[in-house]
C-alpha positions as CSV (number, residue, x, y, z in Angstrom):
1,M,38.0,-4.3,-15.4
2,S,40.3,-2.6,-18.0
3,V,39.0,-2.4,-22.0
4,D,40.7,-2.7,-25.0
5,I,39.4,0.1,-26.7
6,Q,42.2,0.1,-29.2
7,G,42.0,-3.5,-29.9
8,I,38.3,-2.8,-30.3
9,K,38.6,-0.1,-32.7
10,E,41.0,-2.0,-34.8
11,Q,38.6,-4.9,-35.1
12,V,35.9,-2.5,-36.4
13,L,38.7,-1.0,-38.9
14,K,39.2,-4.4,-39.9
15,H,35.8,-4.7,-41.1
16,S,35.3,-1.4,-42.6
17,D,36.4,-2.3,-46.1
18,K,33.5,-4.9,-46.4
19,L,31.0,-2.2,-45.2
20,D,32.0,0.4,-47.5
21,R,32.1,-2.1,-50.4
22,V,28.2,-3.0,-49.5
23,R,27.6,0.9,-49.7
24,S,29.2,1.6,-52.7
25,E,26.7,-1.5,-54.3
26,V,23.7,0.3,-52.4
27,R,24.9,3.2,-54.3
28,K,24.5,2.2,-57.5
29,V,20.6,2.4,-57.4
30,L,20.0,4.6,-54.1
31,V,21.1,8.2,-55.1
32,G,21.1,10.2,-51.9
33,Q,18.9,9.0,-48.6
34,D,22.5,8.7,-46.9
35,A,20.5,9.0,-43.5
36,M,18.4,6.1,-44.7
37,L,21.2,3.8,-45.7
38,S,23.2,4.2,-42.4
39,R,20.0,3.7,-40.5
40,L,19.7,0.3,-42.7
41,L,23.4,-0.1,-41.8
42,I,22.3,0.2,-37.8
43,A,20.0,-2.8,-38.5
44,M,22.1,-5.0,-40.2
45,L,25.1,-5.0,-37.8
46,T,22.2,-5.3,-35.1
47,G,20.1,-7.8,-36.1
48,G,16.9,-5.2,-35.4
49,H,14.0,-4.8,-37.8
50,V,13.3,-1.7,-39.3
51,L,9.9,0.1,-40.4
52,L,10.4,2.7,-43.2
53,E,7.6,5.1,-43.6
54,G,7.4,7.6,-46.5
55,L,5.3,8.5,-49.3
56,P,5.3,6.5,-52.7
57,G,8.3,7.1,-54.7
58,L,10.6,7.7,-52.4
59,A,13.1,4.5,-52.7
60,K,12.3,3.0,-49.9
61,T,11.5,-0.7,-51.7
62,T,14.6,-0.3,-53.9
63,A,17.1,0.6,-51.0
64,I,15.9,-2.4,-49.2
65,K,16.4,-4.5,-52.3
66,A,19.9,-3.3,-53.1
67,L,20.6,-3.6,-49.4
68,A,19.3,-7.4,-49.5
69,N,21.0,-8.1,-53.3
70,A,24.5,-6.7,-51.5
71,I,24.1,-9.7,-49.2
72,K,24.8,-13.4,-50.3
73,C,21.8,-14.7,-48.1
74,K,18.2,-15.6,-49.1
75,F,15.7,-12.5,-49.4
76,N,11.8,-12.8,-49.9
77,R,9.5,-9.8,-50.7
78,I,6.2,-10.3,-49.6
79,Q,3.4,-7.9,-50.7
80,F,1.3,-7.2,-48.5
81,T,-2.6,-6.7,-49.4
82,P,-6.2,-6.2,-48.0
83,D,-7.1,-9.9,-48.9
84,L,-3.6,-11.5,-47.6
85,L,-3.8,-14.5,-44.8
86,P,-1.3,-15.4,-42.0
87,A,-1.1,-18.7,-43.9
88,D,0.1,-16.7,-47.1
89,L,2.9,-15.2,-44.8
90,I,4.3,-18.4,-42.4
91,G,2.9,-21.3,-44.2
92,T,0.1,-24.2,-43.4
93,M,-0.8,-27.4,-43.4
94,I,-1.6,-29.5,-46.1
95,Y,-3.2,-32.6,-46.5
96,N,-1.9,-35.7,-48.5
97,P,-4.8,-37.7,-49.7
98,R,-3.0,-40.2,-51.2
99,E,-1.0,-41.0,-47.7
100,G,-3.9,-39.8,-45.3
101,T,-0.9,-37.3,-43.5
102,F,-0.5,-33.8,-43.2
103,G,2.5,-32.1,-44.0
104,T,3.8,-28.7,-43.7
105,R,4.2,-26.1,-46.5
106,K,6.7,-23.5,-45.6
107,G,5.6,-19.6,-46.1
108,P,8.0,-17.0,-47.7
109,I,8.8,-16.0,-44.1
110,F,11.6,-18.8,-44.1
111,A,14.5,-16.7,-45.2
112,N,17.1,-14.2,-43.7
113,L,15.9,-10.9,-45.1
114,I,12.2,-9.8,-45.6
115,L,10.9,-7.2,-47.5
116,A,7.7,-6.7,-45.9
117,D,6.1,-4.5,-48.4
118,E,3.2,-1.7,-47.9
119,I,2.9,-3.5,-44.5
120,N,0.0,-1.4,-43.5
121,R,-2.4,-2.5,-46.8
122,A,-3.1,-6.0,-44.7
123,P,-5.2,-6.2,-41.8
124,S,-3.9,-6.5,-38.1
125,K,-4.2,-10.3,-38.0
126,V,-1.8,-10.7,-41.1
127,Q,0.6,-7.9,-39.7
128,S,0.7,-9.8,-36.0
129,A,1.7,-12.9,-37.8
130,L,4.8,-11.4,-37.8
131,L,5.0,-11.0,-33.7
132,E,6.2,-14.3,-32.8
133,A,8.7,-14.5,-36.1
134,M,10.3,-10.8,-35.4
135,Q,10.3,-11.6,-31.4
136,E,11.4,-15.1,-31.2
137,H,12.9,-15.8,-34.5
138,Q,11.0,-19.1,-34.7
139,V,7.4,-19.6,-36.5
140,T,4.6,-21.9,-35.5
141,I,2.6,-23.7,-37.9
142,G,0.3,-26.2,-36.3
143,D,1.5,-27.8,-33.1
144,Q,5.3,-27.6,-34.5
145,T,7.9,-25.1,-34.2
146,Y,10.3,-23.9,-36.5
147,P,13.8,-21.8,-36.2
148,L,14.3,-19.2,-38.5
149,E,17.8,-19.0,-40.0
150,E,20.0,-16.6,-38.8
151,P,20.4,-13.7,-39.7
152,F,16.8,-12.6,-39.8
153,L,16.0,-9.3,-40.5
154,V,12.1,-7.6,-41.4
155,L,12.7,-4.4,-43.6
156,A,9.0,-3.0,-43.6
157,T,7.7,-0.3,-45.7
158,Q,4.4,1.8,-45.0
159,N,2.6,4.6,-46.7
160,P,1.6,7.2,-43.9
161,I,-1.7,5.9,-42.3
162,E,-3.7,8.9,-43.5
163,Q,-3.6,7.1,-47.3
164,E,-6.9,5.6,-48.1
165,G,-6.9,2.0,-48.1
166,T,-4.2,1.6,-45.3
167,Y,-4.8,-0.2,-41.8
168,P,-2.6,1.2,-38.3
169,L,0.0,-1.2,-37.5
170,P,-0.8,-2.8,-33.8
171,E,1.2,-0.8,-31.0
172,A,2.6,-4.4,-30.1
173,Q,4.1,-4.7,-33.5
174,V,5.3,-1.4,-33.6
175,D,7.3,-1.9,-30.8
176,R,9.5,-4.7,-32.0
177,F,10.4,-2.7,-34.9
178,M,14.0,-1.0,-33.5
179,L,13.9,1.7,-35.6
180,K,11.3,3.7,-37.7
181,I,12.8,5.6,-40.4
182,V,10.9,8.5,-41.9
183,V,12.1,9.3,-45.6
184,D,11.5,12.6,-46.8
185,Y,11.6,14.0,-50.6
186,P,15.2,14.2,-52.3
187,S,17.0,17.3,-53.0
188,K,16.4,19.0,-56.0
189,A,20.3,17.9,-57.1
190,D,19.6,14.3,-56.1
191,E,16.2,14.2,-58.2
192,R,17.9,15.6,-61.0
193,K,20.3,12.2,-60.9
194,V,17.3,10.0,-60.7
195,V,15.7,11.5,-63.6
196,D,19.0,11.5,-65.8
197,S,19.5,7.6,-65.0
198,V,15.4,6.9,-66.2
199,L,15.9,9.1,-69.1
200,D,19.5,7.6,-70.6
201,E,18.0,4.2,-69.3
202,I,20.8,3.7,-67.1
203,R,20.7,0.0,-65.4
204,R,23.0,-0.8,-62.5
205,E,22.9,-4.1,-60.9
206,V,24.2,-5.0,-57.4
207,Q,26.3,-7.5,-56.9
208,P,26.6,-9.4,-53.8
209,V,29.9,-8.4,-51.8
210,L,29.1,-9.9,-48.1
211,E,29.0,-13.5,-47.1
212,P,26.4,-14.4,-44.1
213,S,29.4,-15.3,-41.9
214,E,31.3,-11.8,-42.5
215,L,28.0,-10.1,-41.4
216,V,27.7,-12.4,-38.2
217,A,31.5,-11.3,-37.3
218,M,30.6,-7.8,-37.8
219,K,27.5,-8.2,-35.4
220,R,30.1,-10.1,-33.1
221,T,32.3,-6.9,-33.0
222,T,29.6,-4.5,-32.5
223,S,28.4,-6.3,-29.4
224,S,31.8,-5.7,-28.1
225,I,31.8,-2.0,-28.4
226,Y,32.6,-0.2,-25.0
227,M,29.7,1.4,-23.5
228,D,30.5,3.4,-20.2
229,D,28.0,3.2,-17.5
230,K,27.6,7.0,-17.8
231,V,26.8,6.6,-21.2
232,K,24.3,3.7,-20.5
233,D,22.5,5.9,-17.9
234,Y,22.4,8.9,-20.6
235,A,20.3,6.4,-22.3
236,L,18.0,5.4,-19.7
237,D,17.5,8.9,-18.8
238,V,16.4,10.2,-22.4
239,V,13.8,7.4,-22.4
240,A,12.6,7.8,-18.6
241,A,11.6,11.5,-19.9
242,T,9.2,10.2,-21.9
243,R,7.4,8.5,-18.8
244,R,8.3,10.9,-16.3
245,P,8.9,14.4,-18.0
246,E,8.2,16.5,-14.4
247,E,11.6,14.9,-13.2
248,F,13.4,16.1,-15.9
249,R,12.2,20.0,-16.0
250,L,9.7,19.0,-18.7
251,K,6.5,19.5,-17.0
252,E,4.8,20.6,-19.9
253,L,5.3,17.9,-22.0
254,K,3.3,15.9,-19.4
255,P,-0.1,16.7,-20.7
256,L,1.1,15.8,-24.3
257,I,2.3,12.3,-23.6
258,E,-0.2,9.5,-23.1
259,Y,2.2,6.8,-22.8
260,G,6.0,7.1,-22.8
261,A,8.8,5.1,-24.8
262,S,8.8,1.4,-23.5
263,P,11.6,-0.6,-22.3
264,R,12.8,-1.9,-25.6
265,A,13.7,1.9,-26.5
266,S,16.2,1.5,-23.6
267,I,17.7,-1.8,-24.8
268,N,17.7,-0.3,-29.1
269,L,18.7,2.9,-28.1
270,C,22.0,1.1,-26.8
271,L,22.1,-1.2,-29.2
272,A,21.8,1.5,-32.1
273,A,24.4,3.8,-30.6
274,R,26.9,0.7,-30.4
275,A,26.2,0.6,-34.5
276,N,26.4,4.2,-34.8
277,A,30.1,4.1,-33.5
278,F,30.9,1.0,-35.4
279,L,29.8,2.9,-38.6
280,A,32.3,5.8,-37.3
281,G,35.3,3.8,-36.7
282,R,35.3,4.1,-33.4
283,G,35.7,1.3,-30.4
284,Y,33.3,3.2,-27.5
285,V,29.8,4.6,-27.3
286,T,29.5,8.8,-27.3
287,P,26.4,10.7,-25.6
288,Q,26.5,12.0,-29.6
289,D,25.6,8.7,-30.5
290,I,22.6,8.4,-28.2
291,K,21.7,11.8,-29.9
292,D,22.2,10.7,-33.3
293,V,19.8,7.3,-33.2
294,A,17.3,8.6,-30.3
295,H,14.6,9.7,-33.3
296,D,14.4,6.7,-35.1
297,V,14.4,4.5,-32.1
298,M,11.9,6.3,-30.1
299,R,9.7,8.0,-32.5
300,H,7.4,5.0,-33.0
301,R,7.2,4.2,-29.3
302,I,5.7,7.2,-27.6
303,I,1.7,7.8,-28.0
304,I,0.7,11.3,-27.6
305,T,-2.7,12.7,-26.4
306,Y,-5.1,14.3,-28.2
307,E,-4.1,17.7,-26.8
308,A,-0.6,17.1,-28.5
309,E,-2.5,16.3,-31.7
310,A,-4.2,19.9,-31.2
311,E,-1.1,21.6,-31.0
312,E,0.2,19.7,-33.9
313,M,3.1,18.4,-31.6
314,T,4.8,15.2,-33.2
315,T,6.5,12.6,-31.2
316,S,9.9,13.8,-32.8
317,D,9.1,17.0,-31.4
318,I,8.8,15.1,-28.0
319,V,12.1,13.4,-28.5
320,S,13.8,16.9,-29.1
321,K,12.7,18.5,-26.4
322,V,13.8,15.4,-24.3
323,L,17.5,15.4,-25.9
324,E,17.8,19.3,-25.3
325,S,16.8,19.0,-21.4
326,V,18.4,15.6,-20.0
327,P,21.7,16.4,-18.8
328,V,24.5,15.0,-21.0
329,P,27.5,13.2,-19.3
């Protein structure tokens, strides 16, 4: 079967102007952090959910709000707190005494873009209330199931779990996030720009430049980007190396990994690689696209042993070793 890669590339380039406008709008309020912005765009192009982890003050919430404002769709911010209840998130049944019936009051989850701010501030039962919405794009209230309007995207932030007053996310919850982005401190030059804008009281408004229908068209084009079988096999090998490291000459990793990456890692690795190719203006996926997104796709899907913690080995270190050892087609 022949694939019209040139035709796919032309479709990608047709959308590039709109994507550049989204970038420009977000950069009005987001200084630096280009890697974080590109990952948020990858999530937008694939419909995957994102978990941003970093210390307070690193513009996690600012980035998500700016992206939401650049798209003409419904946006809700949910501040997660220890006293939040599942009903506060998804909604509940309300009794009407005058009519003697129950009615449904929908919660803030009924939106296109959801900012789950400081998601690890709420206990597990609240975090788990997001599971059905994230996986099935639907919510059950009482005995009724309500579909969520497309596009539907959860963008969550969290402080590192070592911080006081936080709850570790359940493994089933974490696995439903396509990407986990670790946000680092800005460079000195970028931080100077932030300080100057605050001292000079410069306020910039993000304008909506992307229609939901245009986002749907972008997602359709992303799904058509060509991915050769050899590249797919490479992605599968990268994931398999976290489960059976001895088969990839990585025996030293076996005692460090409790559980390897799940099948969702393989799926999301391929989806994110396609979106990475889209951002690069290509109609096909290369092994480098797999490498570019591997850390963000896999770092939260590998569970390390106590031995790894004792050796101060992180999941990112393991992914790096895997990428160094798995043969590239």
